[in-house]
C-alpha positions in Angstrom: 0.0 0.0 0.0 1.2 3.5 -0.9 0.2 6.6 1.1 0.5 10.3 0.1 -0.1 13.4 2.3 -1.5 16.8 1.3 -3.5 15.6 -1.7 -6.6 17.5 -3.0 -9.6 15.6 -4.4 -11.3 17.1 -7.4 -9.8 20.6 -6.9 -11.1 20.8 -3.3 -9.7 23.5 -1.1 -9.1 21.1 1.8 -6.2 18.7 1.6 -6.3 15.1 2.7 -4.5 11.7 2.7 -4.6 9.4 -0.3 -4.0 5.7 -0.1 -3.5 3.3 -3.0 -4.1 -0.4 -2.0 -4.8 -3.6 -3.8 -8.5 -3.4 -3.1 -8.8 0.1 -4.4 -8.1 3.8 -3.8 -9.2 6.0 -0.9 -9.1 9.7 0.2 -9.8 11.1 3.6 -9.9 14.9 4.3 -7.4 16.1 7.0 -10.0 18.2 8.8 -12.5 15.4 9.0 -15.5 14.6 6.8 -16.7 12.1 4.2 -14.2 9.6 2.9 -14.1 8.9 -0.8 -13.3 5.3 -2.0 -13.0 3.8 -5.5 -12.9 0.1 -6.0 -9.9 -1.3 -7.9 -12.0 -3.1 -10.5 -13.6 0.3 -11.4 -10.4 1.9 -12.4 -10.1 2.0 -16.2 -7.0 4.1 -16.7 -4.7 6.7 -15.2 -2.7 9.8 -16.3 0.1 11.7 -14.7 0.6 15.3 -15.6 1.7 18.7 -14.3 -1.0 20.7 -12.4 -1.6 23.9 -10.5 -0.6 22.2 -7.2 2.5 20.3 -8.2 1.5 17.2 -10.1 -1.9 15.5 -10.8 -3.1 12.0 -10.9 -6.2 11.7 -13.1 -8.1 8.4 -12.8 -10.6 7.4 -15.5 -13.2 5.2 -13.7 -15.5 2.8 -15.6 -18.7 4.1 -14.0 -18.3 7.5 -12.2 -16.4 9.6 -14.7 -13.1 11.4 -13.9 -11.4 11.6 -10.5 -8.7 14.2 -10.1 -6.1 14.0 -7.3 -3.5 16.8 -7.3 -0.8 18.0 -4.9 1.8 15.3 -5.6 5.5 15.8 -5.8 7.6 14.8 -8.8 9.2 12.1 -6.8 5.8 10.5 -6.1 5.4 9.5 -9.8 7.6 6.4 -9.5 5.8 5.1 -6.4 2.3 5.7 -7.9 3.3 4.1 -11.2 4.5 0.9 -9.5 1.4 0.8 -7.4 -1.0 1.0 -10.3 1.0 -1.6 -12.3 1.2 -4.0 -9.4 -2.3 -3.6 -8.0 -4.5 -2.9 -11.1 -2.3 -3.9 -14.0 -2.6 -0.3 -15.5 0.3 1.7 -16.9 0.4 5.2 -15.6 0.7 7.4 -18.7 2.7 10.6 -18.5 0.8 13.4 -20.4 2.3 16.8 -21.3 -0.1 19.7 -21.7 0.1 22.2 -24.6 1.7 25.4 -23.3 1.8 27.5 -26.5 -1.3 29.5 -25.5 -3.0 29.0 -28.8 -6.8 29.4 -28.8 -7.4 27.2 -31.9 -7.1 23.4 -31.9 -9.2 20.3 -31.9 -12.2 19.4 -29.7 -12.2 15.7 -28.8 -15.0 13.9 -27.0 -13.7 11.4 -24.5 -15.6 8.9 -22.4 -16.0 11.3 -19.4 -14.7 14.7 -20.5 -14.3 17.1 -23.4 -10.6 17.7 -24.3 -9.3 20.7 -26.3 -6.0 19.7 -27.9 -3.3 21.8 -29.6 -0.8 19.9 -31.7 -2.0 16.6 -30.3 -1.4 17.8 -26.7 -4.3 18.6 -24.3 -4.6 22.3 -23.5 -7.5 21.7 -21.1 -10.2 19.2 -20.3 -13.8 19.8 -19.1 -15.6 16.9 -17.4 -19.1 16.4 -18.7 -20.5 16.6 -15.2 -19.4 20.2 -15.0 -21.5 21.2 -18.1 -25.0 22.4 -17.3 -26.2 23.5 -20.7 -25.1 24.1 -24.3 -26.7 26.2 -27.1 -26.1 27.1 -30.7 -25.1 30.7 -30.4 -24.7 31.2 -34.1 -24.3 29.3 -37.4 -20.7 28.3 -36.5 -20.6 29.0 -32.7 -21.5 26.8 -29.7 -21.9 28.2 -26.2 -21.1 25.8 -23.3 -22.4 26.8 -19.9 -20.9 25.4 -16.7 -22.7 24.6 -13.5 -23.0 27.3 -10.9 -22.5 26.4 -7.2 -25.7 26.0 -5.2 -23.7 26.2 -1.9 -20.3 26.0 -0.3 -20.1 22.2 -0.7 -22.4 21.5 -3.6 -21.4 22.9 -6.9 -24.0 22.1 -9.5 -27.4 20.7 -10.5 -26.6 17.5 -12.3 -25.6 15.3 -9.3 -27.4 12.3 -10.7 -24.9 12.2 -13.6 -22.1 10.9 -11.4 -18.5 11.8 -11.7 -17.0 14.7 -9.8 -20.4 16.3 -9.4 -21.9 13.4 -7.4 -19.2 13.8 -4.7 -19.8 17.6 -4.4 -16.2 18.2 -3.5 -15.1 20.7 -6.2 -14.3 24.3 -5.3 -17.9 25.6 -5.3 -17.2 28.4 -2.9 -14.7 30.1 -5.1 -15.2 33.9 -5.5 -14.6 33.9 -9.3 -15.7 31.0 -11.4 -15.8 30.3 -15.1 -19.5 30.1 -16.2 -19.4 30.0 -20.0 -17.1 29.2 -22.9 -17.7 29.5 -26.6 -16.3 27.5 -29.5 -16.1 28.7 -33.1 -16.4 25.6 -35.3 -16.4 26.4 -39.1 -17.0 24.0 -42.0 -18.6 20.6 -42.2 -17.9 17.3 -40.5 -19.0 13.7 -40.8 -21.0 12.0 -38.1 -19.4 9.0 -36.6 -21.4 5.9 -35.8 -21.0 3.6 -32.9 -20.2 -0.1 -33.2 -21.5 -2.9 -31.1 -19.0 -2.2 -28.3 -19.9 1.5 -28.2 -16.8 2.8 -29.9 -17.1 5.5 -32.6 -16.1 4.7 -36.1 -16.4 6.6 -39.4 -18.9 5.3 -41.9 -17.6 4.1 -45.2 -18.7 4.8 -48.8 -21.9 6.6 -49.6 -23.2 6.2 -46.1 -20.9 9.1 -45.0 -23.1 12.1 -44.4 -21.6 15.6 -43.9 -23.3 18.3 -41.8 -22.6 21.6 -40.2 -19.6 21.0 -37.9 -21.0 23.3 -35.1 -24.4 21.5 -35.2 -22.6 18.1 -34.9 -20.5 19.3 -32.0 -23.6 20.6 -30.2 -25.6 17.4 -30.7 -22.6 15.3 -29.6 -22.1 17.3 -26.5 -25.8 17.2 -25.6 -25.6 13.4 -25.9 -22.3 13.0 -24.0 -23.1 15.3 -21.1 -26.7 14.0 -21.0 -28.0 17.6 -20.8 -31.4 16.7 -22.4 -31.9 13.8 -19.9 -33.6 14.6 -16.6 -33.9 12.2 -13.7 -37.4 10.9 -13.3 -40.5 11.0 -15.4 -42.4 14.1 -16.7 -45.4 14.8 -14.5 -46.9 17.4 -16.9 -46.1 19.1 -20.2 -47.4 22.4 -21.5 -46.7 22.9 -25.2 -45.9 26.1 -27.1 -46.1 28.5 -24.2 -45.4 32.2 -25.2 -42.7 33.8 -23.1 -42.3 37.6 -23.1 -39.0 37.3 -21.1 -36.9 35.7 -22.5 -38.7 36.2 -25.8 -39.9 33.1 -27.6 -42.1 30.0 -27.4 -41.0 27.1 -25.1 -42.4 23.7 -24.1 -42.6 23.5 -20.3 -41.8 20.1 -18.8 -42.6 19.6 -15.1 -40.5 17.2 -13.1 -40.3 16.3 -9.4 -37.6 18.7 -8.5 -37.2 20.9 -11.6 -38.8 22.1 -14.7 -37.4 22.5 -18.2 -38.0 25.0 -21.0 -37.5 23.5 -24.5 -37.2 26.0 -27.4 -36.0 25.8 -30.9 -32.6 27.3 -30.0 -32.3 27.3 -26.3 -33.0 24.7 -23.6 -33.1 25.5 -19.9 -33.3 23.3 -16.8 -34.4 25.2 -13.7 -34.6 23.8 -10.1 -37.7 24.6 -8.1 -35.3 25.8 -5.4 -34.3 28.7 -7.6 -37.9 30.0 -7.7 -38.1 32.9 -5.2 -41.3 34.6 -6.4 -44.4 33.3 -8.3 -47.0 35.9 -9.4 -50.2 35.6 -11.4 -51.0 39.0 -12.9 -54.2 39.6 -15.0 -53.3 41.9 -17.9 -55.4 45.1 -18.1 -56.4 44.2 -21.7 -58.9 41.6 -20.3 -57.6 39.1 -22.8 -54.4 37.7 -21.3 -52.9 36.6 -17.9 -49.2 36.9 -17.1 -47.3 34.4 -14.9 -44.1 35.9 -13.6 -41.5 33.7 -11.9 -38.6 35.3 -10.0 -35.3 33.3 -10.2 -32.1 33.4 -8.1 -29.6 32.7 -9.6 -31.1 34.3 -12.7 -31.4 32.6 -16.0 -28.5 33.2 -18.4 -28.6 33.5 -22.1 -25.1 34.4 -23.3 -24.2 37.7 -21.7 -27.8 38.5 -20.7 -29.3 37.6 -17.3 -33.0 37.1 -16.8 -34.0 37.3 -13.1 -37.7 36.9 -14.1 -39.6 34.6 -16.5 -42.7 36.2 -17.9 -45.2 33.8 -19.5 -48.4 35.0 -21.3 -51.6 33.0 -21.6 -55.0 33.7 -23.1 -57.6 33.8 -20.4 -60.3 31.9 -22.2 -57.9 29.1 -23.5 -58.7 26.0 -21.5 -56.6 22.8 -21.2 -57.4 19.3 -20.2 -54.5 17.3 -18.6 -53.9 14.2 -16.6 -50.8 14.2 -14.4 -48.3 11.4 -15.2 -48.2 10.3 -11.5 -49.1 7.2 -9.7 -51.9 7.3 -7.2 -49.6 6.2 -4.4 -47.2 9.1 -5.1 -50.0 11.5 -5.4 -51.5 10.3 -2.1 -48.3 10.2 -0.1 -46.4 13.3 -1.3 -48.8 15.6 -2.9 -52.1 15.0 -1.1 -54.0 18.3 -1.0 -51.5 19.9 -3.3 -52.2 18.4 -6.7 -55.2 16.7 -8.5 -54.9 13.8 -10.9 -57.0 15.6 -13.5 -57.3 19.3 -14.5 -59.8 20.9 -16.9 -59.5 24.7 -16.5 -58.0 27.8 -18.1 -54.3 27.1 -19.0 -52.9 29.8 -16.8 -54.8 28.4 -13.8 -53.6 24.9 -14.4 -49.9 26.0 -14.8 -50.1 28.0 -11.5 -51.7 25.1 -9.6 -49.1 22.6 -10.8 -46.2 24.9 -10.1 -47.6 25.6 -6.6 -48.0 21.9 -5.9 -44.6 20.8 -7.2 -42.5 23.8 -6.1 -44.4 24.5 -2.9 -44.3 28.3 -3.6 -46.9 30.8 -2.6 -48.8 32.3 -5.5 -48.9 36.1 -5.3 -51.8 38.1 -6.9 -52.5 41.8 -7.2 -53.6 43.7 -4.0 -57.4 44.1 -3.4 -56.6 47.6 -2.1 -56.0 48.9 -5.6 -58.5 49.1 -8.5 -57.6 51.3 -11.4 -60.0 53.8 -13.0 -60.9 51.2 -15.6 -61.5 48.5 -12.9 -58.2 46.7 -13.5 -55.3 45.5 -11.4 -52.5 47.3 -13.2 -51.9 50.6 -14.9 -50.2 51.2 -18.3 -46.9 53.0 -18.1 -43.4 52.8 -19.5 -39.8 52.6 -18.3 -37.8 54.8 -20.7 -38.9 53.6 -24.1 -40.3 50.2 -22.9 -44.0 50.1 -22.5 -45.6 47.7 -20.0 -47.9 47.5 -16.9 -47.3 48.4 -13.3 -49.1 46.1 -10.8 -49.7 47.0 -7.2 -49.2 43.9 -5.0 -49.7 43.7 -1.2 -46.0 44.1 -0.4 -44.4 45.3 -3.6 -44.7 46.8 -7.1 -44.1 44.7 -10.2 -43.5 46.0 -13.7 -43.7 43.6 -16.6 -42.7 42.6 -19.2 -39.4 44.3 -20.1 -37.4 45.1 -18.1 -39.2 43.1 -15.4 -38.8 45.2 -12.3 -39.7 44.2 -8.7 -39.7 46.8 -5.9 -40.5 45.8 -2.3 -42.3 48.3 -0.1 -39.6 47.9 2.6 -37.0 49.3 0.2 -39.0 52.5 -0.8 -37.9 55.8 0.7 -40.4 58.2 -1.1 -42.7 58.2 -4.1 -42.9 61.4 -6.1 -45.7 62.2 -8.6 -44.8 64.8 -11.2 -45.9 66.1 -14.6 -43.6 65.7 -17.7 -41.7 69.0 -18.0 -44.6 71.0 -16.5 -46.1 71.6 -19.9 -49.9 72.1 -20.3 -50.0 69.6 -23.2 -48.7 66.9 -20.8 -51.4 67.4 -18.2 -53.1 64.2 -19.4 -50.3 62.0 -18.1 -47.9 62.1 -15.2 -44.8 60.3 -13.9 -44.0 58.3 -10.8 -40.5 58.3 -9.4 -39.8 55.7 -6.7 -36.6 56.5 -4.7 -35.1 53.6 -2.8 -33.6 53.6 0.7 -29.9 53.9 1.3 -29.1 55.6 -2.0 -29.8 52.5 -4.0 -31.1 54.5 -6.9 -34.6 55.2 -8.2 -37.1 53.8 -10.7 -39.2 56.1 -12.9 -42.5 55.1 -14.5 -43.8 57.6 -17.0 -46.8 58.3 -19.2 -49.4 57.2 -16.7 -52.9 58.3 -17.5 -54.1 61.2 -15.3 -57.2 59.3 -14.4 -55.1 56.8 -12.4 -53.7 59.5 -10.1 -56.5 59.3 -7.4 -56.5 55.4 -7.2 -52.7 55.4 -6.9 -52.7 58.1 -4.2 -55.3 56.1 -2.2 -53.2 52.9 -2.5 -50.1 54.7 -1.3 -52.0 56.0 1.7 -53.5 52.6 2.4 -50.1 51.0 2.4 -48.4 53.7 4.5 -46.0 54.8 1.7 -44.6 58.3 1.8 -45.7 60.1 -1.3 -45.3 63.6 -2.6 -47.3 65.3 -5.3 -45.3 67.8 -7.3 -48.1 68.4 -9.7 -49.7 70.8 -7.3 -46.6 73.0 -7.5 -46.7 72.6 -11.2 -50.3 73.8 -11.3 -49.4 77.0 -9.4 -46.5 77.6 -11.8 -48.9 77.2 -14.7 -51.4 79.6 -13.2 -48.6 82.2 -12.6 -47.4 81.7 -16.2 -50.9 82.2 -17.5 -51.3 85.4 -15.6 -48.0 86.6 -16.8 -49.1 85.9 -20.4 -52.3 87.9 -19.7 -50.2 90.9 -18.5 -48.0 90.7 -21.6 -51.1 90.6 -23.8 -52.6 93.8 -22.1 -49.3 95.6 -22.5 -49.3 94.8 -26.2 -52.8 96.3 -26.5 -51.5 99.6 -24.9 -48.7 99.7 -27.4 -51.2 99.3 -30.3 -53.4 102.1 -28.8 -50.4 104.5 -28.5 -49.5 103.9 -32.1 -53.1 104.7 -33.1 -52.8 108.1 -31.4 -50.2 109.1 -33.9 -53.0 109.8 -36.4 -52.0 109.6 -40.0 -48.3 109.9 -39.4 -47.8 106.2 -40.1 -49.8 106.5 -43.3 -47.9 109.5 -44.8 -45.2 107.2 -46.2 -47.8 105.3 -48.2 -50.0 108.4 -49.4 -49.6 110.2 -52.7 -48.2 113.8 -52.5 -50.6 115.6 -54.8 -49.2 119.1 -54.1 -45.8 118.3 -55.4 -45.0 119.6 -58.9 -41.6 119.5 -60.5 -42.3 122.5 -62.8 -43.2 124.9 -60.0 -40.3 127.1 -58.9 -42.2 128.5 -55.9 -42.7 125.0 -54.6 -39.1 124.3 -54.9 -38.1 127.5 -53.1 -40.6 126.9 -50.4 -39.3 123.4 -49.8 -35.8 124.7 -49.6 -36.7 127.7 -47.4 -34.2 128.4 -44.6 -37.0 128.0 -42.0 -38.0 124.6 -43.2 -36.5 121.6 -41.4 -34.7 119.2 -43.7 -34.7 115.5 -42.9 -31.5 114.7 -44.7 -29.2 115.3 -47.5 -25.5 116.3 -47.6 -24.1 119.9 -47.4 -23.2 119.9 -51.0 -26.9 119.4 -52.0 -28.1 122.3 -49.8 -29.0 125.5 -51.8 -30.3 129.0 -50.6 -33.5 130.8 -51.7 -31.8 132.2 -54.8 -30.9 128.8 -56.1 -27.1 129.4 -55.5 -24.8 126.9 -54.0 -23.7 127.8 -50.5 -20.3 129.5 -50.3 -20.1 130.2 -54.1 -20.6 133.6 -55.9 -21.2 132.1 -59.3 -23.9 129.5 -59.7 -23.5 126.3 -61.7 -25.9 125.4 -64.5 -29.2 124.1 -63.0 -29.2 120.4 -62.1 -31.3 117.9 -63.9 -34.9 118.1 -63.0 -36.0 115.7 -60.2 -38.0 112.8 -61.6 -41.7 112.8 -60.8 -42.6 110.6 -57.8 -44.5 107.5 -58.9 -47.9 107.3 -57.3 -48.7 104.0 -55.5 -52.0 102.4 -56.4 -53.8 99.7 -54.5 -53.4 96.3 -56.0 
């Protein structure tokens, strides 16, 4: 028997003691806890390679996937190699990892893990038990999502798959964790068939069928990681359910401990434990009902997170369904929670099945609020996104996008105001909800003015601090109107003053009938020294005798002034 100290099992943070004996392999944590054992007949292969903590011994078991033991010294390789050869008849292979840092290579599907190789050397491996979901992110792109930790000792949701996940010893409490990886896979590939022993082989001749390489990678990973398989039977299935968030139509499969959303592009598996809120909200259009499910951790689709699922059902659409459940199970575990047969509107059946399986309370709009149109919600918008704001007993809920939940306990003050204070905006108003502790604010705009009174009464009934700035706006509008009236009266006074000028303003437009160009007396009278001239230069000024000022001799008379053209009305 060989014994090694300071060894970590499956990247665990706690070291332990590893023993290799003829009967099998065992590991016991130094600080106490569950002991891991592996029977010798279950060991199918072993690899020795460099790792983060010194050197790593990777064991490929026949039934439970991959076991990783790291923390070995280089001198331990010879002892471990002799033990594996003597006890199990297995050669301990020495593998070197690719250290070039290239991000292009070849993806290879092993029995228990996905390996990415560069120049025939493994760059990294991902156990199938660590993969929670995979999706086609594009024509040539596959997104692989990794399991998120559910707690300090449990790291994922696929424990029934075996492997590292079933032991729950991986570093689930790490602060930073890789959650998604994307592979770009161009071109086409040929699907490999399995022989009678389960090994893959390439088809020969005309049987070879080429298909998109990314699609083939996606389908193979789905099969290897058993993502589409869920433990247990389906209790109920609801087909083609419209989801507003995330957008699309999904089939909803209900299982004992989880439910699954199956779409054309994306598949999601969600544990009932992740459901934190479950709301049934009648849409004010009197045609649809919304079911809103709050999730923590939120649903991820690429870089986007969805903390709420929003489903929409037609109110009058009924469904008939029989639960796929034995009478014994229904009587023992779900007595008083579920019925064997349902024949009701679809939204009601979905809510009852969710409540029975998940054990969550169904929240409905508050009876203390009824809108002007006798509805449970009011139409409004967050920025450019239109939706409905529902008043619940302990919170506000805005749906569908962005789904926003505001608890009454986190509200500091609610301010009602008019958009910009304009008269044209008096038909609508805004609500700004400021959160406690400087956590920000939420603004709901374009609310019908008819909903002001019902909302004020609801705020008062729930003891929420509210402020109405529209009263101040009304005073400002009245003052502005009075100011406009004063300006209008002053304009009338100016017009009256201009009217007192008589015909002075009309002289410029009237015809001068007394003016004659051939009358010398008129010219002399116009240029009389007592007459006030309105302009002209000194060179053009003449005295009563017709001589130019300052000159004894007079120049020949200037050209006669052309006759002024009379203006006629058009």
